[in-house]
N, CA, C and O atoms as a Maestro MAE file, in Angstrom:
{
 s_m_m2io_version
 :::
 2.0.0
}

f_m_ct {
 s_m_title
 :::
 protein
 m_atom[336] {
  # First column is atom index #
  i_m_mmod_type
  r_m_x_coord
  r_m_y_coord
  r_m_z_coord
  i_m_residue_number
  s_m_chain_name
  s_m_pdb_residue_name
  s_m_pdb_atom_name
  i_m_atomic_number
  :::
  1 25 0.452 -1.153 -0.023 1 A "UNK " " N  " 7
  2 3 0.174 -0.075 -0.105 1 A "UNK " " CA " 6
  3 2 0.872 1.454 -0.368 1 A "UNK " " C  " 6
  4 15 1.989 1.611 0.125 1 A "UNK " " O  " 8
  5 25 0.452 2.254 -0.896 2 A "UNK " " N  " 7
  6 3 1.365 3.204 -0.632 2 A "UNK " " CA " 6
  7 2 1.151 4.353 -0.175 2 A "UNK " " C  " 6
  8 15 -0.021 4.684 -0.354 2 A "UNK " " O  " 8
  9 25 1.957 5.350 0.500 3 A "UNK " " N  " 7
  10 3 1.832 6.444 1.342 3 A "UNK " " CA " 6
  11 2 0.297 6.993 0.998 3 A "UNK " " C  " 6
  12 15 -0.598 7.020 1.843 3 A "UNK " " O  " 8
  13 25 0.120 7.483 -0.566 4 A "UNK " " N  " 7
  14 3 -1.129 8.064 -0.715 4 A "UNK " " CA " 6
  15 2 -2.238 7.316 -0.263 4 A "UNK " " C  " 6
  16 15 -3.117 7.980 0.286 4 A "UNK " " O  " 8
  17 25 -2.459 5.789 -0.382 5 A "UNK " " N  " 7
  18 3 -3.054 5.090 -0.141 5 A "UNK " " CA " 6
  19 2 -3.611 5.163 1.564 5 A "UNK " " C  " 6
  20 15 -4.771 5.356 1.927 5 A "UNK " " O  " 8
  21 25 -2.795 5.015 2.156 6 A "UNK " " N  " 7
  22 3 -2.078 5.305 3.419 6 A "UNK " " CA " 6
  23 2 -3.217 6.193 3.840 6 A "UNK " " C  " 6
  24 15 -4.257 5.859 4.408 6 A "UNK " " O  " 8
  25 25 -2.689 7.801 3.321 7 A "UNK " " N  " 7
  26 3 -3.689 8.692 3.897 7 A "UNK " " CA " 6
  27 2 -5.248 8.774 3.506 7 A "UNK " " C  " 6
  28 15 -6.067 9.470 4.105 7 A "UNK " " O  " 8
  29 25 -5.497 8.022 2.500 8 A "UNK " " N  " 7
  30 3 -7.156 7.991 2.023 8 A "UNK " " CA " 6
  31 2 -7.776 7.457 3.225 8 A "UNK " " C  " 6
  32 15 -8.867 7.875 3.613 8 A "UNK " " O  " 8
  33 25 -6.976 6.345 3.964 9 A "UNK " " N  " 7
  34 3 -7.642 5.897 5.423 9 A "UNK " " CA " 6
  35 2 -7.619 6.594 6.276 9 A "UNK " " C  " 6
  36 15 -8.286 6.142 7.207 9 A "UNK " " O  " 8
  37 25 -7.007 7.893 6.568 10 A "UNK " " N  " 7
  38 3 -7.272 8.563 7.483 10 A "UNK " " CA " 6
  39 2 -7.656 9.567 7.363 10 A "UNK " " C  " 6
  40 15 -8.343 9.911 8.325 10 A "UNK " " O  " 8
  41 25 -7.519 10.585 6.290 11 A "UNK " " N  " 7
  42 3 -8.136 11.601 6.171 11 A "UNK " " CA " 6
  43 2 -9.663 11.313 5.952 11 A "UNK " " C  " 6
  44 15 -10.091 10.270 5.457 11 A "UNK " " O  " 8
  45 25 -10.871 12.964 6.627 12 A "UNK " " N  " 7
  46 3 -12.025 12.341 7.034 12 A "UNK " " CA " 6
  47 2 -12.629 12.716 5.678 12 A "UNK " " C  " 6
  48 15 -11.978 13.453 4.938 12 A "UNK " " O  " 8
  49 25 -13.572 12.358 5.384 13 A "UNK " " N  " 7
  50 3 -14.385 12.890 4.111 13 A "UNK " " CA " 6
  51 2 -15.241 14.424 4.166 13 A "UNK " " C  " 6
  52 15 -15.903 14.718 5.161 13 A "UNK " " O  " 8
  53 25 -15.164 15.078 3.319 14 A "UNK " " N  " 7
  54 3 -16.055 16.159 3.826 14 A "UNK " " CA " 6
  55 2 -17.037 16.216 3.703 14 A "UNK " " C  " 6
  56 15 -17.571 17.323 3.625 14 A "UNK " " O  " 8
  57 25 -17.763 15.055 3.623 15 A "UNK " " N  " 7
  58 3 -19.305 14.752 3.675 15 A "UNK " " CA " 6
  59 2 -20.072 15.174 4.759 15 A "UNK " " C  " 6
  60 15 -21.034 15.917 4.955 15 A "UNK " " O  " 8
  61 25 -19.179 14.309 5.526 16 A "UNK " " N  " 7
  62 3 -19.180 13.699 7.068 16 A "UNK " " CA " 6
  63 2 -18.586 14.021 8.081 16 A "UNK " " C  " 6
  64 15 -19.149 14.469 9.080 16 A "UNK " " O  " 8
  65 25 -17.416 13.848 7.970 17 A "UNK " " N  " 7
  66 3 -15.969 14.038 9.099 17 A "UNK " " CA " 6
  67 2 -15.938 12.451 9.024 17 A "UNK " " C  " 6
  68 15 -15.237 12.202 10.005 17 A "UNK " " O  " 8
  69 25 -16.210 11.447 8.563 18 A "UNK " " N  " 7
  70 3 -16.193 10.031 9.110 18 A "UNK " " CA " 6
  71 2 -14.631 9.877 8.187 18 A "UNK " " C  " 6
  72 15 -14.434 10.614 7.221 18 A "UNK " " O  " 8
  73 25 -13.771 9.016 8.548 19 A "UNK " " N  " 7
  74 3 -12.512 8.460 7.755 19 A "UNK " " CA " 6
  75 2 -13.199 7.428 7.390 19 A "UNK " " C  " 6
  76 15 -14.377 7.088 7.490 19 A "UNK " " O  " 8
  77 25 -12.096 6.914 6.874 20 A "UNK " " N  " 7
  78 3 -12.755 5.560 6.009 20 A "UNK " " CA " 6
  79 2 -12.350 4.177 6.529 20 A "UNK " " C  " 6
  80 15 -12.735 3.167 5.940 20 A "UNK " " O  " 8
  81 25 -11.613 4.119 7.575 21 A "UNK " " N  " 7
  82 3 -11.755 3.238 8.384 21 A "UNK " " CA " 6
  83 2 -12.601 3.338 9.824 21 A "UNK " " C  " 6
  84 15 -12.799 2.401 10.597 21 A "UNK " " O  " 8
  85 25 -13.012 4.607 9.968 22 A "UNK " " N  " 7
  86 3 -14.828 4.820 10.931 22 A "UNK " " CA " 6
  87 2 -15.976 4.676 9.947 22 A "UNK " " C  " 6
  88 15 -17.129 5.043 10.172 22 A "UNK " " O  " 8
  89 25 -15.524 4.083 8.790 23 A "UNK " " N  " 7
  90 3 -17.165 4.055 7.379 23 A "UNK " " CA " 6
  91 2 -17.030 2.457 7.795 23 A "UNK " " C  " 6
  92 15 -17.973 1.848 8.301 23 A "UNK " " O  " 8
  93 25 -15.856 1.904 7.545 24 A "UNK " " N  " 7
  94 3 -15.422 0.554 7.531 24 A "UNK " " CA " 6
  95 2 -16.045 -0.351 8.612 24 A "UNK " " C  " 6
  96 15 -16.687 -1.360 8.322 24 A "UNK " " O  " 8
  97 25 -15.754 0.189 10.255 25 A "UNK " " N  " 7
  98 3 -16.107 -0.321 10.915 25 A "UNK " " CA " 6
  99 2 -17.915 0.170 11.100 25 A "UNK " " C  " 6
  100 15 -18.472 -0.838 11.535 25 A "UNK " " O  " 8
  101 25 -18.483 0.789 11.007 26 A "UNK " " N  " 7
  102 3 -20.137 1.519 10.819 26 A "UNK " " CA " 6
  103 2 -20.578 0.584 10.029 26 A "UNK " " C  " 6
  104 15 -21.525 -0.061 10.477 26 A "UNK " " O  " 8
  105 25 -19.988 0.159 8.452 27 A "UNK " " N  " 7
  106 3 -20.290 -1.260 7.733 27 A "UNK " " CA " 6
  107 2 -20.491 -2.321 8.692 27 A "UNK " " C  " 6
  108 15 -21.553 -2.551 9.270 27 A "UNK " " O  " 8
  109 25 -19.449 -2.928 8.821 28 A "UNK " " N  " 7
  110 3 -19.461 -4.283 9.253 28 A "UNK " " CA " 6
  111 2 -20.409 -4.022 10.699 28 A "UNK " " C  " 6
  112 15 -21.056 -5.020 11.014 28 A "UNK " " O  " 8
  113 25 -20.549 -3.025 11.459 29 A "UNK " " N  " 7
  114 3 -21.459 -3.103 12.369 29 A "UNK " " CA " 6
  115 2 -22.847 -3.120 12.155 29 A "UNK " " C  " 6
  116 15 -23.606 -3.718 12.918 29 A "UNK " " O  " 8
  117 25 -23.349 -2.300 10.842 30 A "UNK " " N  " 7
  118 3 -24.908 -2.477 10.793 30 A "UNK " " CA " 6
  119 2 -24.521 -4.056 9.690 30 A "UNK " " C  " 6
  120 15 -25.466 -4.817 9.897 30 A "UNK " " O  " 8
  121 25 -23.747 -4.579 8.902 31 A "UNK " " N  " 7
  122 3 -23.959 -6.048 8.553 31 A "UNK " " CA " 6
  123 2 -24.103 -6.561 9.756 31 A "UNK " " C  " 6
  124 15 -25.244 -6.455 10.204 31 A "UNK " " O  " 8
  125 25 -23.082 -7.246 10.642 32 A "UNK " " N  " 7
  126 3 -23.061 -7.775 11.670 32 A "UNK " " CA " 6
  127 2 -25.077 -7.985 12.692 32 A "UNK " " C  " 6
  128 15 -25.875 -8.900 12.896 32 A "UNK " " O  " 8
  129 25 -24.958 -6.157 13.068 33 A "UNK " " N  " 7
  130 3 -26.596 -6.446 13.843 33 A "UNK " " CA " 6
  131 2 -27.428 -7.011 12.682 33 A "UNK " " C  " 6
  132 15 -28.273 -7.876 12.911 33 A "UNK " " O  " 8
  133 25 -27.208 -6.538 11.420 34 A "UNK " " N  " 7
  134 3 -28.638 -7.523 10.752 34 A "UNK " " CA " 6
  135 2 -28.681 -8.814 11.068 34 A "UNK " " C  " 6
  136 15 -29.707 -9.442 11.329 34 A "UNK " " O  " 8
  137 25 -26.937 -9.475 11.042 35 A "UNK " " N  " 7
  138 3 -27.284 -11.146 11.116 35 A "UNK " " CA " 6
  139 2 -27.058 -11.352 12.534 35 A "UNK " " C  " 6
  140 15 -26.510 -12.406 12.854 35 A "UNK " " O  " 8
  141 25 -27.474 -10.300 13.685 36 A "UNK " " N  " 7
  142 3 -27.489 -10.306 14.796 36 A "UNK " " CA " 6
  143 2 -29.186 -10.550 14.943 36 A "UNK " " C  " 6
  144 15 -29.480 -11.328 15.851 36 A "UNK " " O  " 8
  145 25 -30.403 -9.951 14.122 37 A "UNK " " N  " 7
  146 3 -31.233 -9.509 14.258 37 A "UNK " " CA " 6
  147 2 -31.219 -8.732 15.234 37 A "UNK " " C  " 6
  148 15 -31.723 -8.958 16.334 37 A "UNK " " O  " 8
  149 25 -30.493 -7.517 14.810 38 A "UNK " " N  " 7
  150 3 -30.355 -5.885 15.948 38 A "UNK " " CA " 6
  151 2 -30.289 -6.107 16.907 38 A "UNK " " C  " 6
  152 15 -30.667 -5.232 17.685 38 A "UNK " " O  " 8
  153 25 -29.756 -7.445 17.496 39 A "UNK " " N  " 7
  154 3 -29.050 -7.409 19.103 39 A "UNK " " CA " 6
  155 2 -27.728 -6.861 19.308 39 A "UNK " " C  " 6
  156 15 -26.937 -6.261 18.581 39 A "UNK " " O  " 8
  157 25 -27.725 -7.053 19.914 40 A "UNK " " N  " 7
  158 3 -25.845 -6.299 20.392 40 A "UNK " " CA " 6
  159 2 -24.959 -7.232 19.493 40 A "UNK " " C  " 6
  160 15 -25.061 -8.407 19.142 40 A "UNK " " O  " 8
  161 25 -24.285 -6.493 19.324 41 A "UNK " " N  " 7
  162 3 -22.942 -7.413 18.411 41 A "UNK " " CA " 6
  163 2 -21.809 -7.219 19.915 41 A "UNK " " C  " 6
  164 15 -21.750 -6.327 20.762 41 A "UNK " " O  " 8
  165 25 -21.181 -8.239 19.766 42 A "UNK " " N  " 7
  166 3 -19.942 -8.399 20.889 42 A "UNK " " CA " 6
  167 2 -18.638 -7.820 20.185 42 A "UNK " " C  " 6
  168 15 -18.223 -8.239 19.104 42 A "UNK " " O  " 8
  169 25 -18.137 -6.969 20.809 43 A "UNK " " N  " 7
  170 3 -17.141 -6.381 20.241 43 A "UNK " " CA " 6
  171 2 -16.337 -7.199 19.478 43 A "UNK " " C  " 6
  172 15 -15.995 -6.954 18.321 43 A "UNK " " O  " 8
  173 25 -15.977 -8.357 20.245 44 A "UNK " " N  " 7
  174 3 -15.272 -9.127 19.580 44 A "UNK " " CA " 6
  175 2 -15.147 -9.743 17.810 44 A "UNK " " C  " 6
  176 15 -14.353 -9.770 16.869 44 A "UNK " " O  " 8
  177 25 -16.453 -10.149 18.168 45 A "UNK " " N  " 7
  178 3 -17.221 -10.032 16.474 45 A "UNK " " CA " 6
  179 2 -17.010 -9.095 15.574 45 A "UNK " " C  " 6
  180 15 -16.525 -9.262 14.455 45 A "UNK " " O  " 8
  181 25 -17.364 -8.124 16.047 46 A "UNK " " N  " 7
  182 3 -16.629 -6.849 15.180 46 A "UNK " " CA " 6
  183 2 -15.480 -6.318 14.752 46 A "UNK " " C  " 6
  184 15 -15.174 -5.567 13.826 46 A "UNK " " O  " 8
  185 25 -14.916 -6.850 15.598 47 A "UNK " " N  " 7
  186 3 -13.447 -6.956 14.718 47 A "UNK " " CA " 6
  187 2 -12.540 -7.921 14.313 47 A "UNK " " C  " 6
  188 15 -11.319 -7.921 14.152 47 A "UNK " " O  " 8
  189 25 -13.271 -8.604 14.209 48 A "UNK " " N  " 7
  190 3 -13.137 -9.815 13.641 48 A "UNK " " CA " 6
  191 2 -13.506 -9.611 12.020 48 A "UNK " " C  " 6
  192 15 -12.749 -9.793 11.066 48 A "UNK " " O  " 8
  193 25 -14.973 -9.156 12.002 49 A "UNK " " N  " 7
  194 3 -15.448 -8.248 10.885 49 A "UNK " " CA " 6
  195 2 -14.603 -7.641 10.148 49 A "UNK " " C  " 6
  196 15 -14.285 -7.909 8.989 49 A "UNK " " O  " 8
  197 25 -14.091 -6.493 11.084 50 A "UNK " " N  " 7
  198 3 -13.238 -5.604 10.518 50 A "UNK " " CA " 6
  199 2 -12.114 -6.210 9.924 50 A "UNK " " C  " 6
  200 15 -11.720 -5.849 8.815 50 A "UNK " " O  " 8
  201 25 -11.486 -7.231 10.665 51 A "UNK " " N  " 7
  202 3 -9.771 -7.439 10.242 51 A "UNK " " CA " 6
  203 2 -10.056 -8.342 9.047 51 A "UNK " " C  " 6
  204 15 -9.073 -8.803 8.468 51 A "UNK " " O  " 8
  205 25 -11.345 -8.673 8.575 52 A "UNK " " N  " 7
  206 3 -11.764 -9.645 7.510 52 A "UNK " " CA " 6
  207 2 -11.735 -8.488 6.204 52 A "UNK " " C  " 6
  208 15 -12.237 -8.881 5.151 52 A "UNK " " O  " 8
  209 25 -11.283 -7.371 6.229 53 A "UNK " " N  " 7
  210 3 -11.555 -6.039 5.282 53 A "UNK " " CA " 6
  211 2 -9.520 -4.959 5.545 53 A "UNK " " C  " 6
  212 15 -8.513 -4.618 4.925 53 A "UNK " " O  " 8
  213 25 -10.197 -4.929 6.970 54 A "UNK " " N  " 7
  214 3 -8.802 -3.804 6.653 54 A "UNK " " CA " 6
  215 2 -7.394 -4.987 8.072 54 A "UNK " " C  " 6
  216 15 -7.594 -5.911 8.860 54 A "UNK " " O  " 8
  217 25 -6.400 -4.351 7.741 55 A "UNK " " N  " 7
  218 3 -5.581 -4.433 9.375 55 A "UNK " " CA " 6
  219 2 -5.618 -3.363 9.913 55 A "UNK " " C  " 6
  220 15 -5.258 -2.269 9.479 55 A "UNK " " O  " 8
  221 25 -6.207 -3.731 11.213 56 A "UNK " " N  " 7
  222 3 -6.349 -2.646 12.359 56 A "UNK " " CA " 6
  223 2 -5.582 -2.734 13.726 56 A "UNK " " C  " 6
  224 15 -6.423 -3.485 14.219 56 A "UNK " " O  " 8
  225 25 -4.945 -2.626 14.435 57 A "UNK " " N  " 7
  226 3 -5.039 -2.690 15.673 57 A "UNK " " CA " 6
  227 2 -6.155 -2.845 16.775 57 A "UNK " " C  " 6
  228 15 -7.300 -2.400 16.687 57 A "UNK " " O  " 8
  229 25 -5.711 -3.438 17.655 58 A "UNK " " N  " 7
  230 3 -6.993 -3.409 18.650 58 A "UNK " " CA " 6
  231 2 -7.156 -1.988 19.566 58 A "UNK " " C  " 6
  232 15 -8.232 -1.609 20.031 58 A "UNK " " O  " 8
  233 25 -6.071 -1.397 19.700 59 A "UNK " " N  " 7
  234 3 -6.154 -0.111 20.534 59 A "UNK " " CA " 6
  235 2 -6.789 1.049 19.202 59 A "UNK " " C  " 6
  236 15 -7.720 1.838 19.366 59 A "UNK " " O  " 8
  237 25 -5.881 0.837 17.741 60 A "UNK " " N  " 7
  238 3 -6.714 1.696 16.661 60 A "UNK " " CA " 6
  239 2 -8.596 1.540 16.915 60 A "UNK " " C  " 6
  240 15 -9.417 2.455 16.843 60 A "UNK " " O  " 8
  241 25 -8.847 0.107 17.211 61 A "UNK " " N  " 7
  242 3 -10.162 -0.177 16.772 61 A "UNK " " CA " 6
  243 2 -11.229 0.553 18.235 61 A "UNK " " C  " 6
  244 15 -12.208 1.280 18.068 61 A "UNK " " O  " 8
  245 25 -10.704 0.117 19.520 62 A "UNK " " N  " 7
  246 3 -10.980 0.605 20.451 62 A "UNK " " CA " 6
  247 2 -10.967 2.480 20.359 62 A "UNK " " C  " 6
  248 15 -11.714 3.272 20.933 62 A "UNK " " O  " 8
  249 25 -10.189 2.661 19.718 63 A "UNK " " N  " 7
  250 3 -10.690 4.257 19.359 63 A "UNK " " CA " 6
  251 2 -11.127 4.645 18.732 63 A "UNK " " C  " 6
  252 15 -11.154 5.869 18.862 63 A "UNK " " O  " 8
  253 25 -11.777 4.149 17.648 64 A "UNK " " N  " 7
  254 3 -12.519 4.188 17.010 64 A "UNK " " CA " 6
  255 2 -13.942 4.407 17.464 64 A "UNK " " C  " 6
  256 15 -14.580 5.438 17.250 64 A "UNK " " O  " 8
  257 25 -14.486 3.092 18.264 65 A "UNK " " N  " 7
  258 3 -15.835 2.590 18.896 65 A "UNK " " CA " 6
  259 2 -15.649 3.824 19.793 65 A "UNK " " C  " 6
  260 15 -16.651 4.538 19.816 65 A "UNK " " O  " 8
  261 25 -14.637 4.242 20.522 66 A "UNK " " N  " 7
  262 3 -14.869 4.913 21.699 66 A "UNK " " CA " 6
  263 2 -15.253 6.594 21.200 66 A "UNK " " C  " 6
  264 15 -16.093 7.298 21.760 66 A "UNK " " O  " 8
  265 25 -14.400 7.004 20.003 67 A "UNK " " N  " 7
  266 3 -14.870 8.232 18.973 67 A "UNK " " CA " 6
  267 2 -16.634 7.991 18.499 67 A "UNK " " C  " 6
  268 15 -17.388 8.962 18.542 67 A "UNK " " O  " 8
  269 25 -17.083 6.785 18.117 68 A "UNK " " N  " 7
  270 3 -18.491 6.842 17.648 68 A "UNK " " CA " 6
  271 2 -19.786 6.816 18.548 68 A "UNK " " C  " 6
  272 15 -20.930 7.080 18.178 68 A "UNK " " O  " 8
  273 25 -19.203 6.295 20.304 69 A "UNK " " N  " 7
  274 3 -20.079 6.267 21.061 69 A "UNK " " CA " 6
  275 2 -19.837 7.673 22.286 69 A "UNK " " C  " 6
  276 15 -20.408 7.847 23.362 69 A "UNK " " O  " 8
  277 25 -18.647 8.610 21.525 70 A "UNK " " N  " 7
  278 3 -18.487 9.467 21.807 70 A "UNK " " CA " 6
  279 2 -17.756 9.295 23.721 70 A "UNK " " C  " 6
  280 15 -17.853 10.136 24.614 70 A "UNK " " O  " 8
  281 25 -17.235 8.238 23.770 71 A "UNK " " N  " 7
  282 3 -16.510 7.807 25.406 71 A "UNK " " CA " 6
  283 2 -15.300 7.898 24.973 71 A "UNK " " C  " 6
  284 15 -14.797 7.287 24.030 71 A "UNK " " O  " 8
  285 25 -14.778 8.745 25.734 72 A "UNK " " N  " 7
  286 3 -13.008 8.816 25.675 72 A "UNK " " CA " 6
  287 2 -12.475 8.697 27.357 72 A "UNK " " C  " 6
  288 15 -12.700 9.668 28.078 72 A "UNK " " O  " 8
  289 25 -11.728 7.413 27.971 73 A "UNK " " N  " 7
  290 3 -10.943 7.583 28.676 73 A "UNK " " CA " 6
  291 2 -10.296 8.678 29.352 73 A "UNK " " C  " 6
  292 15 -10.699 9.147 30.416 73 A "UNK " " O  " 8
  293 25 -9.327 9.062 28.741 74 A "UNK " " N  " 7
  294 3 -8.064 10.164 28.982 74 A "UNK " " CA " 6
  295 2 -8.703 11.094 28.101 74 A "UNK " " C  " 6
  296 15 -7.893 11.447 27.243 74 A "UNK " " O  " 8
  297 25 -9.856 11.653 27.953 75 A "UNK " " N  " 7
  298 3 -10.221 13.144 27.241 75 A "UNK " " CA " 6
  299 2 -9.468 14.245 27.678 75 A "UNK " " C  " 6
  300 15 -9.302 14.429 28.884 75 A "UNK " " O  " 8
  301 25 -8.967 15.038 26.785 76 A "UNK " " N  " 7
  302 3 -8.181 16.405 27.180 76 A "UNK " " CA " 6
  303 2 -9.554 17.389 26.630 76 A "UNK " " C  " 6
  304 15 -9.490 18.611 26.495 76 A "UNK " " O  " 8
  305 25 -10.342 16.847 26.454 77 A "UNK " " N  " 7
  306 3 -11.231 17.918 26.406 77 A "UNK " " CA " 6
  307 2 -11.589 18.556 27.672 77 A "UNK " " C  " 6
  308 15 -11.742 17.853 28.671 77 A "UNK " " O  " 8
  309 25 -11.766 20.069 27.733 78 A "UNK " " N  " 7
  310 3 -11.977 20.757 29.071 78 A "UNK " " CA " 6
  311 2 -13.557 21.043 29.103 78 A "UNK " " C  " 6
  312 15 -14.150 21.423 30.113 78 A "UNK " " O  " 8
  313 25 -14.090 20.831 27.988 79 A "UNK " " N  " 7
  314 3 -15.662 21.121 27.966 79 A "UNK " " CA " 6
  315 2 -16.434 19.430 28.445 79 A "UNK " " C  " 6
  316 15 -17.511 18.980 28.055 79 A "UNK " " O  " 8
  317 25 -15.695 18.961 29.146 80 A "UNK " " N  " 7
  318 3 -16.409 17.567 28.962 80 A "UNK " " CA " 6
  319 2 -16.916 17.560 30.564 80 A "UNK " " C  " 6
  320 15 -16.229 18.135 31.407 80 A "UNK " " O  " 8
  321 25 -17.925 17.004 30.861 81 A "UNK " " N  " 7
  322 3 -18.331 17.027 32.120 81 A "UNK " " CA " 6
  323 2 -17.666 16.460 32.980 81 A "UNK " " C  " 6
  324 15 -17.230 15.318 32.835 81 A "UNK " " O  " 8
  325 25 -17.453 17.308 34.202 82 A "UNK " " N  " 7
  326 3 -16.956 16.774 34.989 82 A "UNK " " CA " 6
  327 2 -14.949 17.598 35.099 82 A "UNK " " C  " 6
  328 15 -14.179 17.683 36.056 82 A "UNK " " O  " 8
  329 25 -14.833 17.946 33.915 83 A "UNK " " N  " 7
  330 3 -13.984 18.285 33.541 83 A "UNK " " CA " 6
  331 2 -13.503 19.574 34.077 83 A "UNK " " C  " 6
  332 15 -12.439 19.461 34.685 83 A "UNK " " O  " 8
  333 25 -14.055 20.930 34.012 84 A "UNK " " N  " 7
  334 3 -13.977 22.108 34.329 84 A "UNK " " CA " 6
  335 2 -13.795 22.045 35.503 84 A "UNK " " C  " 6
  336 15 -13.666 23.076 36.164 84 A "UNK " " O  " 8
  :::
 }
 m_bond[335] {
  # First column is bond index #
  i_m_from
  i_m_to
  i_m_order
  :::
  1 1 2 1
  2 2 3 1
  3 3 4 2
  4 3 5 1
  5 5 6 1
  6 6 7 1
  7 7 8 2
  8 7 9 1
  9 9 10 1
  10 10 11 1
  11 11 12 2
  12 11 13 1
  13 13 14 1
  14 14 15 1
  15 15 16 2
  16 15 17 1
  17 17 18 1
  18 18 19 1
  19 19 20 2
  20 19 21 1
  21 21 22 1
  22 22 23 1
  23 23 24 2
  24 23 25 1
  25 25 26 1
  26 26 27 1
  27 27 28 2
  28 27 29 1
  29 29 30 1
  30 30 31 1
  31 31 32 2
  32 31 33 1
  33 33 34 1
  34 34 35 1
  35 35 36 2
  36 35 37 1
  37 37 38 1
  38 38 39 1
  39 39 40 2
  40 39 41 1
  41 41 42 1
  42 42 43 1
  43 43 44 2
  44 43 45 1
  45 45 46 1
  46 46 47 1
  47 47 48 2
  48 47 49 1
  49 49 50 1
  50 50 51 1
  51 51 52 2
  52 51 53 1
  53 53 54 1
  54 54 55 1
  55 55 56 2
  56 55 57 1
  57 57 58 1
  58 58 59 1
  59 59 60 2
  60 59 61 1
  61 61 62 1
  62 62 63 1
  63 63 64 2
  64 63 65 1
  65 65 66 1
  66 66 67 1
  67 67 68 2
  68 67 69 1
  69 69 70 1
  70 70 71 1
  71 71 72 2
  72 71 73 1
  73 73 74 1
  74 74 75 1
  75 75 76 2
  76 75 77 1
  77 77 78 1
  78 78 79 1
  79 79 80 2
  80 79 81 1
  81 81 82 1
  82 82 83 1
  83 83 84 2
  84 83 85 1
  85 85 86 1
  86 86 87 1
  87 87 88 2
  88 87 89 1
  89 89 90 1
  90 90 91 1
  91 91 92 2
  92 91 93 1
  93 93 94 1
  94 94 95 1
  95 95 96 2
  96 95 97 1
  97 97 98 1
  98 98 99 1
  99 99 100 2
  100 99 101 1
  101 101 102 1
  102 102 103 1
  103 103 104 2
  104 103 105 1
  105 105 106 1
  106 106 107 1
  107 107 108 2
  108 107 109 1
  109 109 110 1
  110 110 111 1
  111 111 112 2
  112 111 113 1
  113 113 114 1
  114 114 115 1
  115 115 116 2
  116 115 117 1
  117 117 118 1
  118 118 119 1
  119 119 120 2
  120 119 121 1
  121 121 122 1
  122 122 123 1
  123 123 124 2
  124 123 125 1
  125 125 126 1
  126 126 127 1
  127 127 128 2
  128 127 129 1
  129 129 130 1
  130 130 131 1
  131 131 132 2
  132 131 133 1
  133 133 134 1
  134 134 135 1
  135 135 136 2
  136 135 137 1
  137 137 138 1
  138 138 139 1
  139 139 140 2
  140 139 141 1
  141 141 142 1
  142 142 143 1
  143 143 144 2
  144 143 145 1
  145 145 146 1
  146 146 147 1
  147 147 148 2
  148 147 149 1
  149 149 150 1
  150 150 151 1
  151 151 152 2
  152 151 153 1
  153 153 154 1
  154 154 155 1
  155 155 156 2
  156 155 157 1
  157 157 158 1
  158 158 159 1
  159 159 160 2
  160 159 161 1
  161 161 162 1
  162 162 163 1
  163 163 164 2
  164 163 165 1
  165 165 166 1
  166 166 167 1
  167 167 168 2
  168 167 169 1
  169 169 170 1
  170 170 171 1
  171 171 172 2
  172 171 173 1
  173 173 174 1
  174 174 175 1
  175 175 176 2
  176 175 177 1
  177 177 178 1
  178 178 179 1
  179 179 180 2
  180 179 181 1
  181 181 182 1
  182 182 183 1
  183 183 184 2
  184 183 185 1
  185 185 186 1
  186 186 187 1
  187 187 188 2
  188 187 189 1
  189 189 190 1
  190 190 191 1
  191 191 192 2
  192 191 193 1
  193 193 194 1
  194 194 195 1
  195 195 196 2
  196 195 197 1
  197 197 198 1
  198 198 199 1
  199 199 200 2
  200 199 201 1
  201 201 202 1
  202 202 203 1
  203 203 204 2
  204 203 205 1
  205 205 206 1
  206 206 207 1
  207 207 208 2
  208 207 209 1
  209 209 210 1
  210 210 211 1
  211 211 212 2
  212 211 213 1
  213 213 214 1
  214 214 215 1
  215 215 216 2
  216 215 217 1
  217 217 218 1
  218 218 219 1
  219 219 220 2
  220 219 221 1
  221 221 222 1
  222 222 223 1
  223 223 224 2
  224 223 225 1
  225 225 226 1
  226 226 227 1
  227 227 228 2
  228 227 229 1
  229 229 230 1
  230 230 231 1
  231 231 232 2
  232 231 233 1
  233 233 234 1
  234 234 235 1
  235 235 236 2
  236 235 237 1
  237 237 238 1
  238 238 239 1
  239 239 240 2
  240 239 241 1
  241 241 242 1
  242 242 243 1
  243 243 244 2
  244 243 245 1
  245 245 246 1
  246 246 247 1
  247 247 248 2
  248 247 249 1
  249 249 250 1
  250 250 251 1
  251 251 252 2
  252 251 253 1
  253 253 254 1
  254 254 255 1
  255 255 256 2
  256 255 257 1
  257 257 258 1
  258 258 259 1
  259 259 260 2
  260 259 261 1
  261 261 262 1
  262 262 263 1
  263 263 264 2
  264 263 265 1
  265 265 266 1
  266 266 267 1
  267 267 268 2
  268 267 269 1
  269 269 270 1
  270 270 271 1
  271 271 272 2
  272 271 273 1
  273 273 274 1
  274 274 275 1
  275 275 276 2
  276 275 277 1
  277 277 278 1
  278 278 279 1
  279 279 280 2
  280 279 281 1
  281 281 282 1
  282 282 283 1
  283 283 284 2
  284 283 285 1
  285 285 286 1
  286 286 287 1
  287 287 288 2
  288 287 289 1
  289 289 290 1
  290 290 291 1
  291 291 292 2
  292 291 293 1
  293 293 294 1
  294 294 295 1
  295 295 296 2
  296 295 297 1
  297 297 298 1
  298 298 299 1
  299 299 300 2
  300 299 301 1
  301 301 302 1
  302 302 303 1
  303 303 304 2
  304 303 305 1
  305 305 306 1
  306 306 307 1
  307 307 308 2
  308 307 309 1
  309 309 310 1
  310 310 311 1
  311 311 312 2
  312 311 313 1
  313 313 314 1
  314 314 315 1
  315 315 316 2
  316 315 317 1
  317 317 318 1
  318 318 319 1
  319 319 320 2
  320 319 321 1
  321 321 322 1
  322 322 323 1
  323 323 324 2
  324 323 325 1
  325 325 326 1
  326 326 327 1
  327 327 328 2
  328 327 329 1
  329 329 330 1
  330 330 331 1
  331 331 332 2
  332 331 333 1
  333 333 334 1
  334 334 335 1
  335 335 336 2
  :::
 }
}
């Protein structure tokens, strides 16, 4: 994979601000939820489905999930509750 291809996976789309890796996680989540009949999808199952498409570390996967649900343990954002 060339450097320009790697950048495409990291740059956010101008339409919604989601990069290709985040979009892939959402795609896999939707597909897996449909298979599970809209029940909760175990994180390890989702991670396995994502790995079928792209190489991603567990830490990066967890970071993307945290960003999607708005949870970050070590947030530097002072506007978060309890941080003021």
